[in-house]
C-alpha positions in Angstrom: 92.0 -11.3 42.1 94.8 -9.9 38.8 93.5 -7.1 36.5 93.1 -9.9 34.1 90.1 -11.7 36.1 88.7 -8.6 37.4 88.3 -7.5 33.5 86.6 -10.8 32.3 84.4 -11.1 35.7 83.6 -7.2 35.1 83.0 -7.9 31.4 81.0 -10.9 32.1 78.6 -8.9 34.8 78.3 -6.2 31.9 76.9 -8.5 29.4 74.6 -10.4 32.0 72.9 -6.9 32.4 73.3 -6.3 28.8 71.0 -9.3 27.8 68.9 -9.2 31.0 67.8 -5.4 29.6 67.5 -6.4 26.2 65.2 -9.5 27.6 62.5 -7.2 29.9 62.8 -4.7 26.6 61.5 -7.3 24.3 59.2 -8.6 27.0 57.8 -5.5 27.3 57.4 -4.6 23.3 55.9 -8.5 22.5 54.8 -9.7 25.2 51.6 -10.7 25.7 48.0 -9.0 23.6 46.7 -6.4 25.2 42.8 -5.8 25.2 41.7 -3.8 21.7 38.6 -1.2 23.1 35.6 -1.8 20.4 32.7 0.4 20.7 29.8 -1.4 18.6 26.4 0.8 18.2 23.0 -1.0 17.2 23.4 -2.3 13.9 20.7 -2.1 11.6 20.6 -6.1 9.9 20.1 -4.1 6.3 22.9 -2.1 6.5 25.8 -3.3 3.8 28.7 -1.3 5.1 30.2 1.1 7.6 32.8 3.5 8.7 35.3 2.0 11.2 38.0 4.3 13.0 41.1 2.5 13.8 43.1 4.6 16.2 46.1 4.3 19.4 49.6 2.5 18.4 48.9 1.4 15.2 51.1 2.3 12.0 48.1 3.3 9.8 45.6 5.0 12.2 42.5 6.3 10.2 38.8 5.3 8.8 38.1 2.2 7.2 35.1 0.5 5.3 33.8 -2.4 7.2 31.7 -4.5 4.6 29.1 -7.0 5.1 31.7 -10.0 6.1 34.5 -8.2 7.1 35.9 -8.9 10.5 37.4 -6.8 12.9 40.8 -8.5 12.1 40.8 -7.8 8.9 40.1 -4.2 9.4 42.8 -4.5 12.5 45.4 -6.0 9.9 44.8 -3.3 7.5 45.8 -0.9 10.0 48.9 -2.9 10.3 48.3 -5.1 13.2 49.2 -8.5 13.3 47.1 -10.3 15.8 50.6 -11.8 17.9 52.0 -8.1 18.1 49.3 -6.2 19.8 50.3 -2.8 21.2 49.0 -1.8 24.6 46.1 1.1 23.3 44.0 0.4 20.1 40.7 2.2 19.7 38.0 1.1 17.5 34.5 3.2 16.7 32.2 2.0 14.8 30.0 4.6 13.2 25.9 4.5 13.3 24.1 5.2 9.9 22.2 7.9 10.3 23.5 9.7 13.2 26.4 12.0 12.7 29.2 11.3 14.8 31.0 14.5 16.5 33.8 14.9 14.8 37.1 14.1 17.3 39.6 16.5 17.4 43.5 16.0 18.3 44.7 18.1 20.8 47.8 19.2 19.8 49.2 20.0 23.4 49.1 16.5 24.4 49.8 15.0 21.0 52.3 12.9 20.3 54.5 12.9 16.7 52.4 10.3 15.5 49.0 11.3 16.5 49.7 14.6 14.6 50.9 12.7 11.4 47.0 12.1 10.9 46.5 15.8 10.1 46.3 17.0 6.7 49.7 18.3 5.1 51.5 17.7 8.3 54.3 15.0 8.0 56.8 13.6 10.1 59.1 16.8 10.5 56.2 19.0 11.1 54.7 16.9 13.4 58.3 17.1 15.1 58.5 20.5 15.0 55.1 21.0 16.8 56.1 19.1 19.8 59.3 20.9 20.1 57.5 24.2 20.2 55.6 23.4 22.9 58.4 22.0 24.6 60.4 25.1 24.2 57.3 27.8 24.5 54.7 25.9 26.5 51.4 24.5 25.6 49.3 26.5 22.8 46.3 28.9 24.1 45.0 29.1 20.9 44.9 26.7 17.7 46.3 30.1 15.6 49.4 30.0 17.6 50.0 26.7 15.4 51.2 29.5 12.8 54.4 30.4 14.9 56.0 26.4 14.6 58.3 27.1 12.0 56.9 26.1 7.9 53.3 25.8 9.1 52.1 28.5 7.3 48.1 29.7 6.4 47.8 27.3 4.1 48.3 24.4 6.4 46.5 25.6 9.4 43.4 26.0 6.9 43.7 22.1 6.3 44.3 21.5 9.8 42.2 24.0 12.0 39.0 21.7 11.8 41.0 18.6 13.0 42.4 19.9 16.1 41.8 21.4 19.8 43.4 23.0 22.6 42.0 21.8 25.7 42.5 23.0 29.0 
């Protein structure tokens, strides 16, 4: 086999491998829909609206108002999720009227940058700095150590302290 044929064979194999890897990546990302976890409380028939928290692998996690006649699909559309593009992990939590739900806190030792964006005053740059800091220095032992991250001062800490935790 001459040099030109070997190059052509090598280039063809490389192209086939690249196409196969791209196909696997697309199939993984845009494959079949995954189930959505929905926690429904007992709802009073007279209740006209309630708060719904949507989190997980969505573009706009947060609390949304579910009014009479709304569907869960309309809420999922509001968070940036289309029916044909369901990510692997979504949580939908509906509050119960009259019951004070304990505030869920974000564990700053485990949260990915996208989840840290839900904290007040934390943008993309700061969320990545938090992740980088704990990678370099190890896990936070107390929430107050968040102030050691560059550009997180007392004012930012005061905004987020009620929303964060450090779990063992």
